[in-house]
GUDOBA-350173 format. One record per residue (C-alpha): residue in one letter; x negated, y negated, z. Coordinates in nm, 2 decimals. Each point is the difference from the previous one (the first is absolute). Layout:
["A",[X,Y,Z]]
...
This chain:
["S",[-10.10,-10.00,11.24]]
["S",[0.36,0.11,-0.06]]
["S",[-0.04,-0.11,-0.36]]
["N",[-0.28,0.05,-0.25]]
["S",[-0.03,-0.30,-0.23]]
["G",[-0.23,-0.18,-0.24]]
["D",[-0.10,-0.24,0.28]]
["E",[-0.34,0.14,0.11]]
["A",[0.02,-0.19,0.33]]
["K",[0.29,0.23,0.10]]
["R",[-0.18,0.33,-0.04]]
["I",[-0.32,0.15,0.13]]
["N",[-0.18,0.30,-0.14]]
["T",[-0.16,0.24,0.24]]
["E",[-0.17,0.33,0.01]]
["M",[0.08,0.30,0.22]]
["K",[-0.06,0.37,0.01]]
["L",[0.26,0.23,-0.16]]
["R",[0.06,0.16,0.33]]
["D",[0.10,-0.33,0.15]]
["V",[0.23,-0.06,-0.29]]
["F",[0.19,0.32,0.06]]
["E",[0.02,-0.07,0.37]]
["L",[0.16,-0.33,-0.07]]
["Y",[0.23,0.16,-0.25]]
["Q",[0.12,0.26,0.25]]
["T",[0.09,-0.27,0.25]]
["A",[0.20,-0.19,-0.27]]
["A",[0.18,0.31,-0.12]]
["Q",[0.10,0.10,0.36]]
["T",[0.20,-0.33,0.03]]
["E",[0.31,0.12,-0.17]]
["T",[0.31,-0.18,0.14]]
["T",[0.12,-0.32,-0.15]]
["S",[0.02,-0.17,0.34]]
["S",[-0.36,0.07,0.09]]
["K",[-0.11,-0.13,-0.34]]
["Q",[0.19,-0.32,0.05]]
["V",[-0.15,-0.05,0.35]]
["H",[-0.35,0.06,-0.13]]
["A",[0.05,-0.23,-0.30]]
["K",[0.11,-0.28,0.23]]
["E",[-0.31,0.05,0.23]]
["V",[-0.24,-0.02,-0.29]]
["E",[0.17,-0.26,-0.20]]
["D",[-0.30,-0.24,0.01]]
["S",[-0.27,0.27,0.02]]
["W",[-0.19,0.21,-0.25]]
["R",[0.12,0.33,-0.13]]
["L",[-0.20,0.28,-0.16]]
["Y",[0.07,0.14,-0.34]]
["L",[-0.22,0.23,-0.21]]
["A",[0.03,-0.16,-0.34]]
["Q",[-0.12,0.14,-0.33]]
["C",[-0.25,0.25,0.15]]
["P",[-0.16,0.21,-0.27]]
["L",[0.11,0.36,0.03]]
["D",[-0.36,0.10,-0.07]]
["D",[-0.09,-0.13,0.35]]
["F",[0.21,0.27,0.16]]
["P",[-0.12,0.36,0.07]]
["L",[0.03,0.25,-0.28]]
["R",[0.27,0.20,0.18]]
["L",[0.23,-0.31,0.01]]
["R",[-0.08,-0.10,-0.35]]
["E",[0.11,0.34,-0.13]]
["E",[0.35,-0.06,0.15]]
["I",[0.06,-0.29,-0.23]]
["P",[0.11,0.08,-0.36]]
["S",[-0.24,-0.10,-0.27]]
["T",[0.28,-0.19,-0.17]]
["P",[0.33,-0.15,0.14]]
["F",[0.22,0.26,-0.18]]
["S",[-0.21,0.32,-0.03]]
["R",[0.17,0.22,0.26]]
["D",[0.37,-0.05,-0.01]]
["P",[0.17,0.18,-0.29]]
["R",[0.27,-0.27,-0.01]]
["N",[-0.26,-0.24,-0.12]]
["H",[-0.10,0.20,-0.30]]
["H",[0.12,-0.27,-0.24]]
["L",[-0.24,-0.25,0.15]]
["K",[-0.30,0.20,-0.12]]
["H",[0.08,-0.12,-0.36]]
["L",[-0.06,-0.37,0.11]]
["K",[-0.32,-0.14,-0.13]]
["F",[-0.22,-0.20,0.24]]
["R",[-0.35,-0.13,-0.04]]
["G",[-0.27,0.16,0.22]]
["L",[0.06,0.05,0.37]]
["Q",[-0.20,-0.26,0.19]]
["G",[0.04,0.13,0.35]]
["K",[0.22,0.14,0.28]]
["Y",[0.05,-0.19,0.32]]
["I",[0.15,0.06,0.35]]
["W",[0.22,-0.25,0.18]]
["M",[0.08,0.05,0.37]]
["S",[0.20,-0.20,0.24]]
["L",[-0.20,0.01,0.33]]
["D",[0.26,-0.20,0.20]]
["P",[0.34,0.10,0.13]]
["G",[0.15,-0.33,-0.14]]
["T",[0.07,-0.06,-0.37]]
["I",[-0.26,-0.17,-0.22]]
["S",[0.07,-0.18,-0.32]]
["T",[-0.19,-0.16,-0.29]]
["T",[0.09,-0.33,-0.16]]
["W",[0.07,-0.01,-0.37]]
["H",[-0.29,0.09,-0.23]]
["Y",[-0.08,0.19,-0.32]]
["D",[-0.27,0.25,-0.10]]
["S",[-0.21,0.02,-0.31]]
["N",[0.05,0.38,-0.01]]
["P",[0.32,0.20,-0.05]]
["N",[0.04,0.24,0.29]]
["F",[0.22,0.26,0.15]]
["L",[0.07,-0.05,0.38]]
["C",[0.10,0.32,0.16]]
["V",[0.12,0.03,0.37]]
["I",[-0.12,0.30,0.20]]
["V",[0.14,-0.09,0.34]]
["G",[0.25,-0.27,0.10]]
["H",[0.15,-0.24,-0.26]]
["K",[-0.07,-0.33,-0.18]]
["I",[0.22,-0.27,-0.13]]
["V",[-0.13,-0.13,-0.33]]
["N",[0.12,-0.32,-0.17]]
["L",[-0.08,-0.04,-0.37]]
["L",[0.00,-0.30,-0.22]]
["A",[-0.08,-0.03,-0.37]]
["P",[-0.30,-0.22,-0.09]]
["S",[0.24,-0.24,-0.19]]
["H",[0.16,-0.10,0.34]]
["G",[-0.33,-0.05,0.18]]
["H",[0.01,-0.38,0.00]]
["Q",[0.26,0.01,0.28]]
["L",[-0.28,0.13,0.23]]
["K",[-0.24,-0.28,-0.05]]
["P",[-0.32,0.21,-0.07]]
["Y",[-0.34,-0.12,0.10]]
["K",[-0.17,-0.19,-0.28]]
["I",[-0.21,0.19,-0.25]]
["G",[-0.36,0.02,0.14]]
["H",[0.12,0.04,0.36]]
["R",[-0.14,0.32,0.16]]
["S",[0.36,0.11,0.06]]
["S",[0.15,-0.12,-0.33]]
["N",[0.22,0.31,-0.02]]
["H",[0.18,-0.10,0.32]]
["T",[0.27,-0.24,0.08]]
["S",[-0.11,-0.31,0.18]]
["L",[0.31,0.01,0.21]]
["S",[-0.02,0.12,0.36]]
["F",[0.18,0.32,0.11]]
["D",[0.28,-0.20,0.17]]
["E",[0.04,-0.22,-0.31]]
["T",[0.04,0.30,-0.23]]
["N",[0.27,0.14,0.23]]
["N",[0.19,-0.33,-0.01]]
["I",[0.03,-0.04,-0.38]]
["D",[0.24,0.17,-0.24]]
["V",[-0.21,0.17,-0.26]]
["H",[0.19,0.03,-0.33]]
["G",[-0.04,0.33,-0.19]]
["E",[-0.16,0.21,0.28]]
["S",[0.08,0.37,0.05]]
["V",[-0.02,0.18,0.33]]
["Y",[-0.09,0.37,0.05]]
["T",[-0.03,0.22,0.31]]
["V",[-0.27,0.26,-0.06]]
["K",[0.03,0.29,0.25]]
["A",[-0.24,0.29,0.08]]
["G",[-0.05,0.22,-0.30]]
["E",[0.10,-0.28,-0.24]]
["G",[-0.20,-0.25,-0.21]]
["I",[0.04,-0.32,-0.20]]
["F",[-0.18,-0.12,-0.31]]
["I",[-0.12,-0.36,0.03]]
["P",[-0.10,-0.13,-0.35]]
["E",[-0.30,-0.22,-0.05]]
["G",[0.06,-0.37,0.06]]
["W",[0.34,0.06,0.17]]
["W",[0.05,-0.20,0.32]]
["H",[0.08,0.21,0.30]]
["K",[0.00,0.00,0.38]]
["V",[0.01,0.30,0.22]]
["C",[0.13,0.06,0.36]]
["S",[-0.12,0.31,0.18]]
["D",[0.14,0.16,0.32]]
["G",[-0.24,0.08,0.28]]
["G",[-0.17,0.33,-0.06]]
["T",[0.05,0.00,-0.38]]
["I",[-0.26,0.17,-0.22]]
["A",[-0.02,-0.05,-0.37]]
["V",[-0.23,0.07,-0.29]]
["N",[-0.02,-0.19,-0.33]]
["Y",[-0.15,0.09,-0.33]]
["W",[-0.16,-0.29,-0.19]]
["Y",[-0.03,0.02,-0.38]]
["E",[-0.19,-0.22,-0.24]]
["G",[0.19,-0.31,-0.09]]
["I",[0.03,-0.18,-0.33]]
["R",[-0.22,-0.29,0.10]]
["K",[-0.33,0.17,-0.08]]
["T",[0.13,0.10,-0.35]]
["L",[0.11,-0.36,-0.07]]
["W",[-0.30,-0.19,0.11]]
["D",[-0.29,0.24,-0.05]]
["S",[0.04,-0.02,-0.37]]
["E",[-0.07,-0.23,-0.29]]
["M",[0.37,-0.09,0.00]]
["G",[-0.01,-0.16,0.35]]
["Q",[-0.02,-0.36,-0.13]]
["Y",[0.29,0.06,-0.24]]
["Y",[0.22,0.13,0.28]]
["I",[-0.07,-0.30,0.22]]
["R",[0.08,-0.25,-0.28]]
["T",[0.33,0.18,-0.10]]
["T",[0.10,0.02,0.36]]
["L",[-0.05,-0.37,0.06]]
["E",[0.18,-0.08,-0.32]]
["H",[0.30,0.20,0.11]]
["L",[0.00,-0.16,0.34]]
["V",[-0.01,-0.35,-0.15]]
["A",[0.27,0.07,-0.25]]
["T",[0.22,0.16,0.27]]
["E",[-0.03,-0.30,0.24]]
["K",[0.04,-0.25,-0.29]]
["N",[0.33,0.17,-0.10]]
["K",[0.13,-0.01,0.36]]
["V",[-0.07,-0.37,0.03]]
["L",[0.15,-0.09,-0.34]]
["T",[0.31,0.20,0.07]]
["N",[0.07,-0.18,0.33]]
["A",[-0.10,-0.35,-0.11]]
["N",[0.22,-0.26,-0.17]]
["A",[-0.13,-0.12,-0.34]]
["S",[-0.05,-0.35,0.14]]
["E",[-0.21,0.10,0.30]]
["H",[-0.37,0.03,0.02]]
["V",[-0.12,0.36,0.03]]
["H",[-0.26,0.09,0.26]]
["L",[-0.14,0.34,-0.07]]
["V",[-0.14,0.20,0.30]]
["L",[-0.18,0.32,-0.08]]
["R",[0.04,0.25,0.28]]
["P",[-0.20,0.31,-0.10]]
["F",[0.12,0.26,0.25]]
["F",[-0.09,0.35,-0.12]]
């Protein structure tokens, strides 16, 4: 559809040949004027749209893979200072392509890996929100298959004021770093191509060790203490206190 969300009923995965993907992309890229995009968007408002999402670069022919830098900052001399940044192992490189002339957007979500999102063609608008503000977005409950997504619909997220968000426009030749656990949503113009580089997150280090149980206990202790202090600060001494633990993280 015109939005990619955590609601699995609103998206369908399909397989197609790479040749067909490029033919669809060429059609999308040829629709350049704003007016034609608006007309097309109106015509397909209630229909499905095609988007190549998180396709492993290894699935592409070698000639195309060689055109993509091995790291997000390896070729441009202006980015030499980034080479000193320390990231855990590179987990993979993925291609994203808008195969529709209209814009396509994601709802709010977070990823368990830090990543660089780099635009090759077109542009993307990226909204970022720190994990501490995620409760505004009403995430799916822990255990849900899309627990890293908001439970709000695309229209609902557009109609709320999100406190603390930052908005960035990422043009061709530019990139943005999206930290692990940070909420974000992305809007892509028709014909946009991007590649992102996923790195190993901190989750594996935390939980795949003998310290895992300790981290869980101290995290819960901190959440309980934080919520307790909020309630006690806002309550009068004569009132009964009702503590509600809301572990959004």
